Structures are given as structure tokens and as C-alpha cells.
C-alpha positions as CSV (number, residue, x, y, z in Angstrom):
1,M,7.3,18.2,-30.6
2,A,4.7,16.5,-28.3
3,L,3.6,14.3,-31.3
4,S,7.1,13.3,-32.4
5,R,7.9,12.4,-28.7
6,R,4.8,10.4,-28.5
7,F,5.2,8.4,-31.8
8,L,8.9,7.6,-31.5
9,F,9.0,6.6,-27.9
10,L,5.6,4.6,-27.3
11,V,7.6,2.1,-25.4
12,I,8.0,4.5,-22.7
13,L,4.6,4.2,-20.9
14,L,2.9,6.7,-18.5
15,L,3.5,4.4,-15.6
16,P,1.5,4.7,-12.5
17,L,2.4,5.4,-8.9
18,A,2.3,2.6,-6.5
19,G,-0.3,2.5,-3.7
20,S,-1.4,0.2,-1.0
21,A,-4.4,-1.0,0.7
22,H,-3.9,1.1,3.7
23,V,-5.0,4.7,2.9
24,N,-1.9,6.6,1.8
25,S,0.4,4.4,3.7
26,P,2.0,2.0,1.1
27,D,5.1,0.6,2.9
28,V,4.9,-2.7,4.6
29,Y,6.5,-3.2,8.0
30,Y,6.7,-6.8,9.4
31,D,8.2,-8.1,12.6
32,G,8.5,-12.0,12.2
33,Y,10.7,-14.9,12.6
34,A,12.5,-16.9,9.9
35,G,13.0,-20.0,12.0
36,P,15.2,-18.9,14.9
37,Y,16.1,-15.6,13.4
38,H,14.1,-12.5,14.5
39,L,13.8,-10.0,11.6
40,L,12.2,-6.6,11.1
41,V,11.3,-6.2,7.4
42,T,10.4,-3.0,5.6
43,L,9.1,-3.2,2.0
44,R,8.6,-0.3,-0.2
45,P,6.4,-0.9,-3.2
46,P,7.7,0.2,-6.5
47,A,7.2,3.8,-7.5
48,V,5.9,2.5,-10.9
49,V,4.4,-0.9,-11.9
50,P,6.4,-2.6,-13.5
51,G,9.1,-1.2,-11.2
52,V,11.6,-2.0,-8.4
53,A,10.4,-2.6,-4.9
54,Q,13.1,-1.6,-2.1
55,V,13.7,-4.2,0.7
56,Q,15.3,-3.5,4.1
57,I,15.8,-6.3,6.7
58,R,17.2,-5.9,10.0
59,S,18.3,-8.8,12.1
60,V,17.6,-8.3,15.7
61,A,20.5,-10.5,16.8
62,N,23.9,-10.5,15.2
63,D,23.5,-14.1,14.1
64,V,22.8,-13.7,10.3
65,S,25.5,-14.1,7.7
66,E,23.6,-14.1,4.5
67,I,20.1,-13.2,3.3
68,K,18.7,-13.7,-0.2
69,I,15.2,-12.4,-1.5
70,L,12.8,-13.5,-4.0
71,P,9.5,-12.0,-5.4
72,L,6.7,-14.5,-5.9
73,R,3.0,-14.0,-6.8
74,M,0.7,-15.0,-3.9
75,I,-1.5,-17.2,-6.2
76,G,-1.6,-18.5,-9.7
77,V,1.3,-19.7,-12.1
78,G,3.7,-17.1,-10.8
79,A,3.5,-18.4,-7.2
80,K,5.1,-21.6,-8.5
81,M,7.5,-20.5,-11.0
82,A,10.3,-19.0,-9.0
83,P,13.3,-17.0,-10.5
84,L,16.5,-17.3,-8.6
85,P,16.8,-15.3,-5.5
86,D,18.9,-12.2,-5.3
87,P,21.4,-11.6,-2.7
88,A,20.6,-8.7,-0.2
89,K,23.7,-6.4,0.4
90,R,24.9,-6.2,4.0
91,S,25.5,-2.7,5.2
92,A,29.1,-1.8,5.8
93,N,28.2,0.3,8.9
94,D,25.5,-1.8,10.3
95,P,26.2,-5.6,10.0
96,Q,22.7,-6.3,11.2
97,L,21.0,-4.4,8.3
98,F,20.6,-5.9,4.8
99,T,19.1,-4.2,1.8
100,G,18.1,-5.2,-1.7
101,S,15.7,-4.5,-4.6
102,L,13.3,-6.7,-6.5
103,W,11.4,-6.2,-9.8
104,I,7.6,-6.4,-9.5
105,M,6.2,-6.8,-13.1
106,V,2.4,-7.0,-12.5
107,R,-0.1,-5.4,-10.2
108,G,-1.7,-7.5,-7.6
109,S,-0.8,-9.7,-4.5
110,W,2.8,-10.5,-4.0
111,K,5.1,-11.9,-1.4
112,V,8.9,-11.4,-0.8
113,Q,10.4,-14.7,0.3
114,I,13.4,-14.1,2.5
115,Q,15.9,-16.8,2.8
116,V,18.2,-16.6,5.9
117,T,21.5,-18.4,6.5
118,G,23.3,-17.9,9.9
119,Q,24.7,-19.5,13.0
120,K,21.5,-21.6,13.5
121,G,21.2,-23.0,9.9
122,V,19.0,-21.9,7.0
123,A,15.5,-20.6,7.5
124,Q,12.9,-18.7,5.4
125,L,10.1,-16.1,6.0
126,D,7.4,-14.9,3.5
127,V,6.1,-11.4,3.7
128,P,3.0,-10.2,1.7
129,L,3.4,-7.3,-0.6
130,P,0.4,-5.8,-2.1
131,A,1.4,-3.7,-5.4
132,V,-1.2,-1.6,-7.1
133,S,-1.0,1.8,-8.9
134,T,-3.0,4.8,-8.0
135,S,-2.1,7.5,-10.5
136,S,0.0,8.1,-13.7
137,Q,3.2,9.7,-13.7
138,P,4.0,12.2,-16.4
139,M,7.3,12.1,-18.4
140,H,10.1,14.4,-17.0
141,T,10.3,17.7,-18.8
142,G,13.9,17.4,-19.8
143,L,13.5,13.9,-20.9
144,G,10.5,15.1,-23.1
145,I,12.4,17.9,-24.6
146,L,15.2,15.8,-25.5
147,L,13.0,13.0,-27.0
148,S,11.1,15.8,-29.0
149,V,14.4,17.2,-30.5
150,L,15.6,13.7,-31.5
151,G,12.2,12.9,-33.0
152,L,12.1,16.0,-35.2
153,A,15.7,15.4,-36.2
154,L,14.7,11.9,-37.2
155,A,11.7,13.0,-39.1
156,A,13.7,15.9,-40.9
157,G,16.3,13.3,-41.7
158,W,13.8,10.9,-43.3
159,I,12.1,13.6,-45.2
160,G,15.6,14.7,-46.5
161,I,16.2,11.1,-47.6
162,I,12.9,11.0,-49.6
163,V,13.7,14.4,-51.4
164,A,17.2,13.5,-52.3
165,A,15.9,10.0,-53.6
166,T,13.4,11.6,-55.9
167,R,15.3,14.6,-57.0
168,D,19.2,13.9,-56.6
169,A,19.6,10.1,-57.1
170,A,20.3,10.2,-60.9
171,L,22.5,13.3,-60.7
172,N,26.3,13.2,-61.2
173,A,28.5,14.9,-58.7
174,G,28.2,18.7,-59.0
175,E,25.3,18.4,-61.5
176,R,22.2,20.6,-60.8
177,P,18.7,19.1,-61.0
178,A,16.7,19.7,-64.1
179,P,13.2,21.3,-63.8
180,A,11.7,17.9,-64.2
181,Q,13.9,16.5,-61.4
182,A,13.3,19.5,-59.2
183,R,9.4,18.9,-59.8
184,R,9.9,15.3,-58.7
185,G,11.8,16.5,-55.6
186,R,8.8,18.9,-54.6
187,I,6.3,16.0,-55.2
188,G,8.5,13.7,-52.9
189,L,8.7,16.4,-50.2
190,M,4.9,16.8,-50.3
191,I,4.4,13.0,-50.1
192,A,7.0,12.8,-47.3
193,L,5.3,15.5,-45.3
194,I,2.0,13.9,-45.7
195,I,3.3,10.5,-44.7
196,V,5.1,12.0,-41.5
197,G,1.8,13.9,-40.6
198,V,-0.3,11.0,-40.9
199,A,2.3,8.8,-39.1
200,F,2.3,11.5,-36.3
201,K,-1.4,11.7,-36.0
202,L,-1.8,7.9,-35.9
203,G,1.0,7.6,-33.5
204,N,-0.8,10.2,-31.3
205,Q,-4.0,8.2,-31.2
206,W,-2.2,5.0,-30.5
207,W,-0.4,6.8,-27.6
208,G,-3.6,8.3,-26.4
209,S,-5.3,4.7,-26.4
210,E,-2.5,3.0,-24.5
211,A,-2.4,5.8,-22.0
212,S,-6.1,5.7,-21.4
213,A,-6.1,1.8,-21.0
214,N,-3.2,2.3,-18.5
215,D,-4.9,4.9,-16.7
216,R,-8.0,2.5,-16.4
217,L,-5.7,0.1,-14.6
218,N,-4.9,2.5,-11.9
219,Y,-6.2,1.4,-8.5
220,R,-8.9,3.7,-7.3
221,L,-9.6,4.2,-3.6
222,P,-13.2,2.5,-2.9
223,N,-15.6,4.9,-1.3
224,M,-18.4,2.9,0.4
225,T,-21.8,4.3,0.9
226,P,-23.0,4.3,4.6
227,S,-26.8,4.8,5.5
228,L,-28.3,4.8,8.9
229,T,-31.7,3.0,9.4
230,A,-33.8,2.3,12.6
231,G,-31.9,4.7,14.6
232,S,-28.7,2.8,15.1
233,L,-28.3,0.3,12.3
234,L,-25.5,1.4,10.0
235,R,-25.5,-0.2,6.6
236,L,-22.4,0.0,4.3
237,H,-22.7,-0.7,0.6
238,L,-19.1,-1.4,-0.7
239,D,-17.6,0.2,-3.7
240,N,-15.6,-1.7,-6.2
241,P,-14.2,0.9,-8.8
242,N,-11.5,-1.4,-9.8
243,E,-13.7,-4.4,-11.0
244,A,-14.5,-3.1,-14.5
245,E,-11.0,-3.1,-16.1
246,P,-9.8,-3.3,-19.7
247,T,-9.0,-6.8,-21.2
248,R,-5.3,-5.9,-21.5
249,F,-3.1,-6.1,-18.6
250,R,-6.1,-6.6,-16.3
251,T,-5.2,-7.6,-12.7
252,E,-7.9,-10.4,-13.0
253,Q,-5.1,-12.9,-13.9
254,P,-5.7,-14.3,-11.7
255,D,-6.6,-12.0,-8.9
256,R,-9.3,-9.5,-10.3
257,I,-10.6,-7.5,-7.4
258,R,-14.1,-8.8,-6.5
259,L,-16.5,-8.4,-3.5
260,D,-17.8,-12.0,-3.2
261,D,-14.4,-13.4,-2.4
262,L,-13.5,-12.0,1.0
263,I,-11.7,-14.2,3.6
264,P,-11.8,-13.6,7.4
265,D,-9.1,-11.7,9.1
266,H,-8.9,-12.2,12.9
267,G,-12.3,-14.2,12.5
268,H,-14.2,-11.3,10.9
269,L,-14.9,-10.4,7.2
270,M,-14.6,-6.5,8.0
271,H,-13.0,-4.5,10.6
272,L,-14.7,-1.1,10.7
273,F,-12.8,1.8,12.4
274,I,-15.0,4.9,13.1
275,V,-13.4,8.3,14.4
276,R,-15.1,11.5,15.0
277,M,-13.5,14.4,13.3
278,P,-11.8,16.6,13.7
279,D,-11.2,16.2,17.6
280,M,-10.5,12.5,17.3
281,K,-11.8,11.9,20.8
282,A,-14.2,9.3,19.8
283,F,-13.1,6.0,18.4
284,W,-14.6,2.6,17.7
285,H,-13.4,-0.8,16.4
286,L,-16.5,-2.6,15.1
287,H,-17.2,-5.8,13.1
288,P,-20.1,-5.6,10.8
289,D,-21.8,-8.7,9.4
290,Q,-22.2,-9.3,5.6
291,T,-25.7,-9.4,4.5
292,Q,-24.9,-10.1,0.9
293,P,-21.8,-9.7,-1.2
294,G,-20.8,-6.1,-1.1
295,D,-23.1,-5.3,1.7
296,F,-22.6,-5.1,5.5
297,A,-24.5,-4.0,8.5
298,V,-23.8,-3.3,12.3
299,N,-25.7,-1.9,15.1
300,L,-23.9,1.1,16.4
301,P,-23.1,1.7,20.1
302,I,-23.9,4.9,21.9
303,M,-22.4,7.7,19.8
304,P,-22.5,11.4,20.1
305,E,-23.6,13.6,17.2
306,G,-20.9,14.6,14.8
307,Q,-19.0,14.1,11.5
308,Y,-17.2,10.7,11.4
309,K,-14.7,9.1,9.2
310,L,-15.2,5.4,8.5
311,Y,-12.4,3.1,7.4
312,A,-13.4,-0.7,6.6
313,D,-10.7,-3.2,6.2
314,I,-11.4,-6.3,4.1
315,V,-9.1,-9.0,2.6
316,H,-9.6,-10.6,-0.7
317,H,-9.1,-14.4,-1.4
318,T,-5.6,-13.5,-3.1
319,G,-4.4,-12.0,0.3
320,F,-4.9,-8.5,-1.2
321,P,-6.0,-6.1,1.4
322,E,-8.4,-3.1,0.8
323,T,-9.6,-0.2,3.0
324,Q,-12.9,1.3,1.9
325,V,-13.5,4.9,3.2
326,A,-16.5,7.1,3.9
327,T,-17.3,10.2,5.6
328,V,-20.8,10.5,7.3
329,N,-22.6,12.9,9.5
330,L,-24.5,11.1,12.3
331,P,-27.0,12.3,14.8
332,A,-26.7,11.3,18.5
333,V,-27.0,7.5,18.4
334,T,-28.7,5.6,21.4
335,G,-27.3,2.3,20.5
336,E,-26.5,-1.0,22.0
337,A,-23.9,-1.9,24.5
338,L,-20.6,-3.2,22.9
339,S,-20.4,-6.8,22.8
340,G,-18.0,-9.5,21.4
341,D,-14.9,-8.0,19.8
342,D,-16.4,-4.5,19.3
343,A,-14.7,-1.9,21.3
344,G,-14.2,1.9,21.6
345,S,-15.0,5.0,23.5
346,F,-16.4,8.5,22.8
347,D,-14.4,10.3,25.6
348,L,-10.8,9.7,24.8
349,A,-8.1,12.1,26.0
350,P,-5.2,12.2,23.5
351,A,-1.9,11.8,25.6
352,D,1.7,12.7,24.9
353,R,3.0,9.7,27.0
354,V,0.4,8.3,29.5
355,A,-3.1,7.4,28.6
356,Q,-5.6,6.8,31.5
357,L,-7.6,3.6,31.3
358,S,-10.5,2.3,33.6
359,G,-10.0,1.2,37.2
360,G,-6.8,3.3,37.6
361,Y,-4.9,1.4,35.0
362,R,-2.8,3.1,32.4
363,M,-1.0,2.8,29.1
364,V,2.5,4.1,28.9
365,W,4.2,5.1,25.6
366,V,7.7,3.9,26.2
367,R,10.3,6.1,24.5
368,D,14.0,5.9,25.4
369,D,14.7,9.6,24.8
370,L,13.3,11.8,27.7
371,S,13.0,14.8,25.5
372,F,10.6,12.8,23.0
373,K,8.4,15.9,22.7
374,E,11.3,17.8,21.0
375,R,12.3,15.0,18.9
376,P,9.6,14.4,16.2
377,F,9.7,11.2,14.1
378,K,11.1,11.1,10.6
379,A,8.9,10.1,7.8
380,R,9.5,6.8,5.9
381,Q,11.7,5.4,8.8
382,P,10.8,2.2,10.5
383,Y,10.3,2.3,14.3
384,W,9.1,0.0,17.0
385,F,6.2,1.8,18.8
386,S,6.4,0.2,22.4
387,F,3.6,0.6,25.0
388,R,3.5,-0.7,28.6
389,F,0.3,-1.4,30.5
390,E,0.4,-0.6,34.2
391,D,-2.1,-1.1,37.2
392,K,-2.9,1.6,39.5
393,D,0.3,0.9,41.6
394,G,2.5,1.4,38.5
395,K,3.2,-2.3,38.3
396,P,2.8,-4.4,35.0
397,A,-0.8,-5.0,34.4
398,A,-2.1,-8.6,35.0
399,G,-5.1,-10.3,33.4
400,L,-4.2,-9.4,30.0
401,E,-5.8,-11.6,27.2
402,P,-5.4,-11.9,23.3
403,Y,-7.5,-9.6,21.5
404,M,-8.9,-11.4,18.3
405,G,-5.9,-13.5,18.4
406,M,-3.2,-10.8,18.9
407,A,-1.6,-9.3,21.8
408,A,-3.0,-5.8,20.8
409,H,-4.0,-3.7,17.9
410,A,-3.3,-0.1,16.8
411,V,-4.4,2.4,14.3
412,F,-2.0,5.0,13.0
413,L,-4.2,8.0,11.5
414,S,-3.3,11.4,10.4
415,T,-5.2,14.3,12.0
416,D,-6.6,15.3,8.6
417,G,-7.9,11.6,8.2
418,N,-6.0,11.1,4.9
419,T,-3.6,8.5,6.2
420,F,-4.9,5.5,7.9
421,A,-3.0,2.2,8.8
422,H,-4.2,-0.7,10.9
423,V,-1.2,-2.4,12.6
424,H,-0.7,-5.4,14.7
425,P,2.4,-6.4,16.8
426,A,3.4,-8.4,13.7
427,G,3.1,-5.4,11.4
428,S,1.0,-3.7,9.0
429,V,0.1,-6.6,6.9
430,S,-3.2,-8.6,7.3
431,M,-2.9,-12.0,9.1
432,A,-4.9,-13.6,6.5
433,A,-2.5,-12.5,4.0
434,V,0.4,-13.8,6.2
435,N,-1.4,-17.2,6.5
436,L,-1.7,-17.4,2.7
437,A,2.0,-16.4,2.0
438,E,3.1,-19.0,4.4
439,G,1.1,-21.8,2.8
440,R,-1.5,-22.0,5.7
441,N,-5.3,-22.1,5.5
442,T,-6.4,-18.4,5.1
443,K,-9.2,-19.1,7.6
444,A,-6.9,-20.5,10.3
445,G,-6.6,-18.7,13.6
446,M,-3.6,-16.8,15.0
447,E,-2.2,-19.7,17.0
448,N,0.8,-19.9,14.9
449,M,1.7,-16.3,15.0
450,D,4.7,-15.0,17.1
451,H,2.8,-12.2,18.6
452,N,-0.5,-13.6,20.0
453,S,0.7,-13.9,23.7
454,P,-0.2,-10.8,25.5
455,T,2.4,-9.3,27.9
456,A,2.6,-6.1,29.9
457,E,4.5,-4.4,27.1
458,V,3.8,-4.6,23.3
459,S,5.5,-3.2,20.2
460,F,4.3,-2.3,16.8
461,P,6.5,-1.9,13.8
462,Y,5.6,0.9,11.6
463,G,6.8,3.9,9.8
464,F,4.9,7.2,9.1
465,P,4.4,7.7,5.3
466,K,4.8,11.6,5.4
467,P,5.2,14.5,7.7
468,G,2.3,15.8,9.8
469,D,0.4,15.3,13.0
470,Y,-0.9,11.9,13.9
471,R,-3.0,10.0,16.5
472,I,-2.2,6.5,17.5
473,F,-4.9,4.4,19.0
474,V,-3.9,1.3,20.9
475,Q,-6.2,-1.4,22.0
476,I,-5.6,-4.2,24.6
477,K,-7.9,-6.6,26.4
478,R,-7.8,-7.1,30.1
479,A,-10.1,-9.1,32.2
480,G,-12.8,-9.6,29.3
481,K,-12.8,-5.9,28.5
482,V,-11.1,-4.1,25.6
483,E,-9.4,-0.9,26.6
484,T,-8.3,1.9,24.2
485,G,-5.5,4.4,24.6
486,E,-4.8,7.5,22.4
487,F,-1.4,9.1,21.7
488,V,-0.3,12.2,20.0
489,A,2.7,12.0,17.4
490,K,4.5,14.6,15.3
491,V,6.4,13.7,12.2
492,E,8.9,15.7,10.3
């Protein structure tokens, strides 16, 4: 049954599950403006590639009459050959919510072009969408059984036709075959069985070859190799398990994943996040220097002994973001003082609602519902996570400054360390990819972004990918110093 299913339905591939550069956090959340229209965009990569991406767009104001959506490659020929846009459907219950779906045909860097028509004219917004595949999805059992039965029926019918042609074709109606004709029928049956057996065997080999080639195209999470030298110098050797891909369907057309094509994001080639496990009370956001393609190094600050999870964010020239991961046991490090954009702390106190900062300042998680402890978040639902910064008198904090071009940065991390997302007030996409999607120089700064002016309250658009317990690390810059607050979140 399995052989006939494979042979007869090779066109049905073992298609892989979609993934994303953020570790186990595939959905894209983006807070941006299409001209004068303020939008919250949620993009869900397809479950299989080729497959359908789900698009959800919320207009913050009730001033949008029509939205059209269009999938485009970030670079290459596909970036210039645009199909006709599809209209997004307006919700009957919520006139500010639009939904749609788009076919994503090839793995790699995409963007969704959003065309908005409303009271203030026509405008456009482009949102990056990385689409990769991380595992193969088996055929459903019910479909497999059905195809097996149909395949066997087809094989039996074909064998019956061969036997009838060799034994009964010359007979008149009602006439029984002579011994010679019966012998020819048996020979025809044997030949038919051999042909069907050989066909099934060759088909099974072909299927296995195609499935193996498809499996090699699956995106594999890169696990970098850390090493500590000279007491405090952390060296990182990046992994690239996705470079050696088969010729057919390879993602290098034109965006093969390489390690010599990195572009800066917020002025740095790498953003390294270090979290002590399992207490998660020590957190750093560092920026190693590249020593050669694929190798980075950074001098660590003072760090207590323990086991640490490392997450290294990089962005390729196509706008495709990657997060390389590692786990390392470190001795107590007597390192250097933090400088530049590096920041963090080893004595954070996870808070439900109020995180204490230096100098009596504090960071308040703004939640409308007073009983927020009894109301866990729902998985895969978009939220605005808002935080207010107050001085020791409870007034809005003054002296806030942009931190690497943005009002703030945040990390959403599950307590088991398996889900990680680096998020900005603009969303979960890299700003280098946003620059590329909108046709700006990928090395440009953040001066054109809508979220680079710090205020006493900042919001991050994000949705937890799965149930569980999470920590939210929020970083702001005040009076030349980067402050970090840590919060606890529970997701149903």
C-alpha cells in the first residue's frame, strides 16, 4: 500500500513546516504607517512552502476603506515582477480589521506590500516576511489510506487489462479460452506483475530521492560555538548548516544563506543576548565585533558563574534575519565595564507589574485590566505591550534618549529558553529588513522610522507563539545609561 501511494502520487510532496529566524517565534508583528494610516500588521508564514501566508491588518483609526495585499521577493527578479494585488476582506464585526491570504512559492526573504485607500488618499506599506521550512510534514493517515486503496485498485485494473488482452481478446462472446490462450494469459499476468513490481520499486526510489532532497532544504537552526579565552574574551564561531544545499530548488536563487554577506542592524552586525538559566535574573545585550566572516568576539562584563543561553541576531544582505543559539557554562568573569551600546545586569528581579530601576526610577507595565494576574495571554494573538517609565515621584521620566535609534528594545523569552524574539516598538522584524523592503539603503540609520523618538511610554507589538511561562526584558536609555526591566508573563 505504501509503495502504490508513493508511486501514484509523487506530485504530493512531503512539504515542510514554516519557521522563522526568531527561535520558535515565526509570526511577524509590525506597527507602522502607510502614509497617514496607522496599521498593526500580523503576518503568519505558511504552514508549508509553497503555501499560504495569512495576513491580518488592523487600522488604528476608522479611516480606511480598502486594503490590497501583494507578495514580493525582497531581491532578485521576483522583486520586480509583481502579480496583481489581492483585496483584503473587511471584517463584518470589526470594520477596522482586514484579513487576507497570499501564496508564498519559494523559501527565502519576502515582503508583503500593503496598499491602503481611505479618507486621506492612497498609501503603501511594505512589511518583511522571512519564509523558511524547518521540518517535513507527513501525509495524513486518512489520505494515505485512501490513496493506497486507489493505487491498488488502479494496479489491479491495469493487470486485469493485460491478462484480458493476452488471453481473451480473440475470443467470441461466451467462448472459453483454449489451453494455449490460457497459457498466454498466465504469461501476461506474470509480465504484468513484474512490470508493476518494478514500477513500484523505481517509484519508491524516486519518491525517497525527492523526499531526501526536500528534507535537505529544510532550514536548520544554526548552533554557534562559543569559547572563552583570556578570562573574559568570548569568541563566537557561527554555524551555517543551511549553506550546503542541493542544486534543485536551492534558496540561493538569489538568496543563498552565507556568512560573508551580513549587514548592520541598528549599527551593529550582531546583537548578542546572554541570559543566565534557569533563574533568568542575569541578562545582557552585547555587540560583538566581527574578526572574520563567521567569527565574532566580545569582551564580557562582570558576570557570575552559571549556565547561560546565547542568542545572536544577524541579518543577511537579503534582509533575511537569523538567530544563532548556544548554551555555555561560564566561570565567574571579572570583565570590563559596559560601554557604548552594551547593556545589562546580573541582579534583575522579575516583576509582575513594576520593575525597579536605578535612582528610584521604575518601569511600569501598563495593563488596562486590574486583575491582569488572573487573565493570562492567549497564544498567537497580537497585543500591544505597553510600558511607562516614571521617576521617583511617580511622574513621567525625563531625559530619555534613543537606544540604537529606537525608543526602546525588548526580548520575549520563554522560561525554558526555547522561544526567543527580539522586538522593537516597530515590531518583530529587523530594521535593516524594513529599510530594504522600503527601498532605502540597508545601512541607513533609524531616522526615518516612526518609533525612534523616546517618550515616557512605549509599546511593542507581539504575540506569544505558544502557551507557557515567559520573561519580558525591556531596555530604555536615560541620561546616557541603559536600564533593563524584567517582567513575568503567562500564556494560555
